[in-house]
C-alpha positions as CSV (number, residue, x, y, z in Angstrom):
1,X,0.0,0.0,0.0
2,X,1.3,3.5,-0.9
3,X,0.8,6.2,1.7
4,X,1.3,9.9,1.5
5,X,1.0,12.2,4.5
6,X,0.3,15.9,4.1
7,X,1.3,18.1,7.1
8,X,-0.6,21.3,6.9
9,X,0.1,24.7,8.6
10,X,-3.7,25.1,8.4
11,X,-6.6,23.0,7.2
12,X,-7.2,23.8,3.6
13,X,-9.9,26.2,2.5
14,X,-10.2,25.8,-1.2
15,X,-13.2,28.2,-1.5
16,X,-11.4,31.0,0.2
17,X,-7.7,30.7,-0.7
18,X,-5.6,29.8,-3.7
19,X,-3.3,27.8,-1.3
20,X,-6.3,25.7,-0.3
21,X,-7.1,24.9,-3.9
22,X,-3.5,24.1,-4.6
23,X,-3.3,21.5,-1.8
24,X,-6.6,20.0,-2.9
25,X,-5.1,19.6,-6.5
26,X,-2.1,17.8,-5.0
27,X,-4.3,15.5,-2.9
28,X,-6.4,14.7,-5.9
29,X,-3.3,13.8,-7.9
30,X,-2.1,11.4,-5.2
31,X,-5.5,9.8,-4.9
32,X,-5.5,9.2,-8.7
33,X,-2.0,7.6,-8.2
34,X,-3.7,5.1,-5.8
35,X,-2.1,6.6,-2.7
36,X,-3.8,6.4,0.7
37,X,-3.9,10.1,1.7
38,X,-3.7,11.4,5.3
39,X,-3.8,15.1,6.2
40,X,-2.5,16.2,9.6
41,X,-2.4,19.7,11.2
42,X,-2.0,21.4,14.5
43,X,-4.4,24.1,13.5
44,X,-8.1,24.5,14.4
45,X,-10.7,24.1,11.6
46,X,-12.9,26.9,10.3
47,X,-16.3,26.9,8.7
48,X,-14.5,27.0,5.3
49,X,-12.2,24.0,5.9
50,X,-12.5,21.3,3.3
51,X,-14.6,18.2,4.2
52,X,-11.9,15.5,3.8
53,X,-14.2,12.7,4.8
54,X,-16.2,13.2,1.6
55,X,-12.9,12.9,-0.4
56,X,-11.7,9.6,1.2
57,X,-8.9,11.4,3.0
58,X,-8.0,10.6,6.6
59,X,-7.6,13.4,9.1
60,X,-5.3,13.6,12.1
61,X,-5.0,16.4,14.7
62,X,-1.3,16.6,15.8
63,X,0.6,18.5,18.4
64,X,3.7,20.5,18.4
65,X,6.7,19.4,20.5
66,X,5.0,16.1,21.4
67,X,6.4,12.6,20.9
68,X,3.0,11.4,20.0
69,X,3.7,12.5,16.4
70,X,6.6,10.0,16.3
71,X,4.2,7.2,17.2
72,X,1.7,8.4,14.7
73,X,4.0,8.6,11.7
74,X,5.8,5.4,12.7
75,X,2.4,3.5,12.5
76,X,1.4,5.3,9.3
77,X,4.9,4.6,7.7
78,X,4.3,6.9,4.7
79,X,6.2,6.6,1.4
80,X,5.9,10.4,0.9
81,X,5.5,13.3,3.3
82,X,4.4,16.7,1.9
83,X,4.9,19.8,4.0
84,X,2.5,22.5,2.8
85,X,4.8,25.4,3.9
86,X,8.3,25.7,5.2
87,X,6.9,26.4,8.7
88,X,5.6,22.8,8.9
89,X,8.9,21.4,7.7
90,X,10.7,23.3,10.4
91,X,8.3,22.0,13.0
92,X,8.1,18.3,11.9
93,X,10.8,17.7,9.3
94,X,13.4,16.4,11.8
95,X,10.9,14.0,13.3
96,X,10.0,12.7,9.8
97,X,13.6,12.3,8.9
98,X,14.3,10.5,12.2
99,X,11.3,8.1,12.3
100,X,10.7,7.4,8.6
101,X,14.1,8.2,6.9
102,X,13.2,6.5,3.7
103,X,10.1,8.6,3.1
104,X,10.4,11.1,0.3
105,X,10.2,14.6,1.8
106,X,8.5,17.2,-0.5
107,X,8.0,20.9,0.4
108,X,5.1,22.7,-1.3
109,X,6.2,26.3,-1.0
110,X,2.8,27.7,-2.0
111,X,4.8,30.9,-2.7
112,X,8.2,31.9,-1.5
113,X,7.3,33.5,1.8
114,X,10.6,35.4,2.1
115,X,9.9,37.1,-1.2
116,X,6.4,38.1,-0.2
117,X,7.5,39.3,3.3
118,X,10.5,41.3,2.0
119,X,8.4,43.0,-0.6
120,X,5.7,43.8,2.0
121,X,8.3,45.4,4.3
122,X,9.9,47.3,1.4
123,X,6.5,48.6,0.3
124,X,5.7,49.9,3.8
125,X,8.9,51.9,3.6
126,X,8.1,53.3,0.2
127,X,10.4,51.2,-1.8
128,X,9.1,49.7,-5.0
129,X,12.0,47.4,-5.7
130,X,13.6,44.6,-3.6
131,X,17.3,44.1,-4.1
132,X,19.2,40.9,-3.9
133,X,21.1,42.2,-0.9
134,X,17.8,43.0,0.9
135,X,16.5,39.5,0.2
136,X,19.6,37.8,1.5
137,X,19.6,39.9,4.7
138,X,16.2,38.6,5.9
139,X,16.0,35.9,8.6
140,X,13.0,34.4,6.9
141,X,15.0,34.0,3.7
142,X,17.6,31.9,5.5
143,X,14.9,29.8,7.1
144,X,13.0,29.1,3.9
145,X,16.1,28.4,1.8
146,X,17.4,26.0,4.5
147,X,14.0,24.2,4.4
148,X,14.3,23.8,0.7
149,X,17.7,22.2,1.0
150,X,16.5,19.8,3.8
151,X,13.8,18.4,1.6
152,X,14.3,16.0,-1.3
153,X,12.6,18.5,-3.6
154,X,10.3,21.5,-3.4
155,X,7.3,22.5,-5.6
156,X,7.3,26.0,-7.0
157,X,4.2,27.5,-8.5
158,X,5.9,30.6,-10.1
159,X,8.3,30.7,-13.0
160,X,9.8,33.8,-11.6
161,X,10.5,32.2,-8.3
162,X,12.1,29.2,-10.1
163,X,14.6,31.6,-11.8
164,X,15.1,33.5,-8.5
165,X,16.3,30.3,-6.8
166,X,18.6,29.4,-9.7
167,X,20.1,32.8,-10.4
168,X,20.2,34.6,-7.1
169,X,20.6,31.7,-4.6
170,X,22.4,29.3,-6.9
171,X,20.3,26.3,-5.8
172,X,20.6,23.2,-8.0
173,X,17.5,22.7,-10.1
174,X,17.3,19.1,-9.0
175,X,16.0,20.4,-5.7
176,X,12.8,21.9,-7.0
177,X,10.1,21.4,-9.6
178,X,7.9,24.0,-11.3
179,X,4.3,22.8,-10.8
180,X,1.8,25.6,-10.9
181,X,-2.0,25.1,-10.5
182,X,-3.0,21.9,-12.2
183,X,-6.2,22.6,-14.1
184,X,-8.5,21.0,-16.5
185,X,-7.8,23.5,-19.2
186,X,-10.6,22.8,-21.6
187,X,-12.2,26.2,-21.9
188,X,-16.0,26.4,-22.3
189,X,-17.4,27.9,-25.4
190,X,-20.6,28.7,-23.6
191,X,-19.3,31.6,-21.5
192,X,-21.6,34.7,-21.3
193,X,-20.9,37.0,-24.2
194,X,-19.3,40.5,-23.9
195,X,-22.7,42.1,-24.3
196,X,-24.3,40.0,-21.6
197,X,-21.8,40.8,-18.9
198,X,-21.5,43.9,-16.8
199,X,-19.5,45.5,-14.0
200,X,-16.0,44.9,-12.6
201,X,-15.0,42.4,-9.9
202,X,-12.1,42.2,-7.4
203,X,-11.7,39.0,-5.4
204,X,-9.3,38.3,-2.5
205,X,-9.0,36.8,0.9
206,X,-9.0,39.4,3.6
207,X,-6.3,37.7,5.7
208,X,-3.9,38.3,2.8
209,X,-2.3,41.7,3.2
210,X,-1.7,42.3,-0.6
211,X,-5.4,41.8,-1.2
212,X,-6.4,44.3,1.5
213,X,-4.0,46.9,0.1
214,X,-5.3,46.3,-3.4
215,X,-8.9,46.9,-2.3
216,X,-8.0,50.0,-0.4
217,X,-6.0,51.3,-3.3
218,X,-8.9,50.7,-5.6
219,X,-11.3,52.6,-3.3
220,X,-9.0,55.6,-2.8
221,X,-7.4,56.2,-6.1
222,X,-8.6,53.9,-8.9
223,X,-12.3,53.3,-8.7
224,X,-13.5,57.0,-8.3
225,X,-11.8,57.8,-11.7
226,X,-13.2,54.7,-13.4
227,X,-16.6,55.4,-12.1
228,X,-16.4,59.0,-13.3
229,X,-16.0,57.7,-16.9
230,X,-18.4,54.8,-16.5
231,X,-21.1,56.2,-14.1
232,X,-23.5,53.3,-14.5
233,X,-20.9,50.6,-13.7
234,X,-20.3,48.9,-10.4
235,X,-17.3,47.2,-8.7
236,X,-18.0,44.1,-6.8
237,X,-15.6,43.2,-3.9
238,X,-15.6,39.5,-2.8
239,X,-13.5,37.7,-0.3
240,X,-13.6,35.7,3.0
241,X,-12.4,37.4,6.2
242,X,-12.7,40.9,4.9
243,X,-11.7,43.3,7.6
244,X,-13.8,46.2,8.8
245,X,-11.7,48.8,7.0
246,X,-12.9,47.2,3.8
247,X,-16.5,46.3,4.7
248,X,-17.2,49.8,5.8
249,X,-16.3,51.1,2.3
250,X,-19.5,49.5,0.9
251,X,-21.4,52.3,-0.9
252,X,-24.1,51.7,-3.5
253,X,-24.1,55.4,-4.4
254,X,-20.5,55.2,-5.6
255,X,-20.9,51.7,-7.1
256,X,-18.3,50.2,-4.6
257,X,-20.2,47.1,-3.5
258,X,-18.6,44.9,-0.8
259,X,-20.2,41.5,-0.7
260,X,-17.9,39.4,1.5
261,X,-17.3,35.7,0.8
262,X,-18.6,34.4,-2.6
263,X,-19.5,30.7,-2.6
264,X,-19.2,30.2,-6.3
265,X,-16.3,32.1,-7.9
266,X,-17.1,30.8,-11.4
267,X,-20.6,32.3,-11.3
268,X,-19.2,35.5,-10.0
269,X,-16.5,35.8,-12.7
270,X,-18.8,34.9,-15.5
271,X,-21.3,37.6,-14.6
272,X,-18.7,40.4,-14.7
273,X,-16.9,41.8,-17.6
274,X,-13.4,42.7,-16.2
275,X,-11.4,41.5,-13.2
276,X,-9.3,44.1,-11.3
277,X,-6.2,43.0,-9.3
278,X,-4.1,46.0,-8.5
279,X,-1.5,44.1,-6.4
280,X,1.5,46.2,-5.2
281,X,3.4,43.5,-3.4
282,X,3.2,39.7,-2.9
283,X,4.6,36.5,-4.4
284,X,3.6,33.3,-6.1
285,X,0.9,33.2,-8.7
286,X,-2.5,34.5,-8.1
287,X,-5.5,32.2,-7.9
288,X,-7.9,35.1,-8.7
289,X,-6.2,35.7,-12.0
290,X,-6.3,32.0,-12.9
291,X,-9.9,31.9,-12.0
292,X,-10.6,34.8,-14.3
293,X,-8.9,33.1,-17.2
294,X,-10.8,29.9,-16.5
295,X,-14.1,31.8,-16.8
296,X,-13.2,33.9,-19.8
297,X,-12.9,37.1,-17.8
298,X,-10.0,39.4,-18.8
299,X,-8.0,41.0,-16.0
300,X,-6.2,44.3,-15.4
301,X,-3.4,43.8,-13.0
302,X,0.2,44.9,-12.1
303,X,3.6,43.4,-12.9
304,X,3.5,41.8,-9.4
305,X,0.1,40.4,-10.1
306,X,1.0,38.7,-13.4
307,X,4.5,37.8,-12.4
308,X,5.5,34.2,-13.1
309,X,2.2,33.3,-14.7
310,X,2.3,33.7,-18.4
311,X,5.9,33.3,-19.6
312,X,6.4,35.0,-23.0
313,X,2.7,34.8,-23.9
314,X,0.6,37.9,-24.1
315,X,-1.4,38.6,-20.9
316,X,-5.1,37.9,-20.6
317,X,-6.0,41.6,-20.4
318,X,-3.6,44.4,-19.4
319,X,-0.6,44.8,-17.2
320,X,-0.3,48.4,-15.8
321,X,2.5,50.1,-13.8
322,X,0.8,53.4,-12.7
323,X,-2.6,54.5,-11.4
324,X,-3.4,56.3,-14.7
325,X,-2.4,53.4,-16.9
326,X,-4.4,51.0,-14.7
327,X,-7.5,53.2,-15.0
328,X,-7.1,53.7,-18.8
329,X,-6.6,49.9,-19.2
330,X,-9.7,49.1,-17.2
331,X,-11.9,51.4,-19.1
332,X,-10.5,50.4,-22.5
333,X,-10.9,46.7,-21.8
334,X,-14.4,47.2,-20.5
335,X,-15.6,49.2,-23.5
336,X,-13.7,47.6,-26.4
337,X,-15.1,44.2,-27.4
338,X,-12.4,43.4,-29.8
339,X,-9.7,43.9,-27.2
340,X,-11.8,42.0,-24.7
341,X,-12.2,39.0,-27.0
342,X,-8.4,38.9,-27.7
343,X,-7.7,39.0,-24.0
344,X,-10.0,36.1,-23.5
345,X,-8.2,34.1,-26.2
346,X,-4.9,35.0,-24.6
347,X,-6.1,33.5,-21.3
348,X,-7.0,30.3,-23.0
349,X,-3.6,30.0,-24.5
350,X,-1.9,30.7,-21.2
351,X,-4.0,28.0,-19.5
352,X,-3.3,25.4,-22.2
353,X,0.4,26.1,-22.3
354,X,1.3,26.3,-18.6
355,X,-1.5,24.9,-16.5
356,X,-2.7,21.7,-18.2
357,X,-3.3,19.1,-15.5
358,X,-2.2,16.1,-17.5
359,X,1.2,17.5,-18.5
360,X,1.9,18.7,-14.9
361,X,0.9,15.4,-13.4
362,X,3.2,13.5,-15.7
363,X,6.0,15.9,-14.8
364,X,5.4,15.3,-11.1
365,X,5.1,11.6,-11.5
366,X,8.4,11.4,-13.3
367,X,10.2,13.4,-10.6
368,X,8.8,11.2,-7.8
369,X,9.6,8.0,-9.6
370,X,13.2,9.0,-10.4
371,X,13.9,10.0,-6.8
372,X,12.3,6.9,-5.3
373,X,14.5,4.6,-7.4
374,X,17.7,6.0,-5.8
375,X,16.9,8.5,-3.0
376,X,20.3,7.8,-1.4
377,X,22.2,9.0,-4.4
378,X,20.0,12.2,-4.6
379,X,20.6,13.0,-0.9
380,X,24.3,12.3,-1.2
381,X,24.5,14.9,-4.0
382,X,22.7,17.4,-1.7
383,X,25.5,17.7,0.9
384,X,24.3,21.1,2.1
385,X,20.9,19.6,2.7
386,X,22.3,16.7,4.8
387,X,24.4,19.3,6.7
388,X,21.4,21.4,7.5
389,X,19.3,18.3,8.3
390,X,21.9,17.3,10.8
391,X,22.1,20.6,12.6
392,X,18.4,21.2,12.4
393,X,17.6,17.8,13.7
394,X,19.9,18.2,16.7
395,X,18.9,21.7,17.7
396,X,15.2,21.3,17.1
397,X,15.1,17.9,18.7
398,X,16.5,19.2,22.0
399,X,14.5,22.4,22.0
400,X,11.4,20.3,21.4
401,X,12.3,18.0,24.3
402,X,12.9,20.9,26.6
403,X,9.5,22.4,25.8
404,X,7.8,19.1,26.3
405,X,9.5,18.6,29.7
406,X,8.6,22.1,30.7
407,X,4.9,21.5,29.8
408,X,4.9,18.3,31.9
409,X,6.2,20.3,34.9
410,X,3.5,22.9,34.4
411,X,0.8,20.3,34.2
412,X,2.1,18.7,37.4
């Protein structure tokens, strides 16, 4: 029997986050490969957490700094362990390596957290660019890169981030694999027509700071000028966990409509004409932009928004670098059917070229198969990884034991 264990920083929420959808795609892949799938997490569930029982996936609530995890994973004896962010690898990677050393260890980065965090801090200080020096100075960069080295390989969703690891951090390409969202890319020909759609849409989880900033920027500088040119048009804001500073901006008089969580993103996208995503910082690839392409809805976004998503292919809409160009692009795309239809076709080409599920699944299967045939050779070639694994295992092991003993004394 083939077993795969996912260790999640949170329980996946595929209807609220791109990360949740991503994990579900990976779980579906392993199920199709006849793996028995178990998902474990230390986190509490939310009302949006996926119902794993309906998917035939076992669940396990685990604890930090507790030897019960060793017993659990020893009994499970997985062939593969997938860490859904580097945080979980830091917390449980040494235990996995110690108890089931032959298990393939895969890190799903989701996005490079150090890139997103460094960009956010730079943005707060008024800097629009992040230098190589600034990236390498961050503690989180060292932690995440170390995690990548300790794993047998890491999954990257962004082409940009793949090149960043190669060119800036000189990491051997054998230690990662570019696997973006794995989608059924057959585009429907029955999407609502240009003339049957109306309004703009902006979708984003309110826990994600780049999304909050994007909506506030829309409200303050972008939307008023679009509305001035298109006075009968509305902007619909959707997203789970929207904070008060966004919900209080709801104003039907100005066409700025804050709805909160939208259960069916496909229906929402297909009703609207243009998707707006003015992202000023962040990392990875953006689920909202992929969703738009999947539903034939062109997007206006920034360079950060479209980064790593479309290679050399023309974007499915417009990429703007200033407030004025963003506004002009949004109005032009909304009113010009020829341009809108071309953007829709561009989206279809991007999906078929980079996100086709069958191609990506074959790529992932080949990587796993190759490593499982001679994992010892692969690990011997990754000396830095074995070095970091040794020091991480020792330091984390004794810190964890100290915490566990301290908790025992507190309970007594």
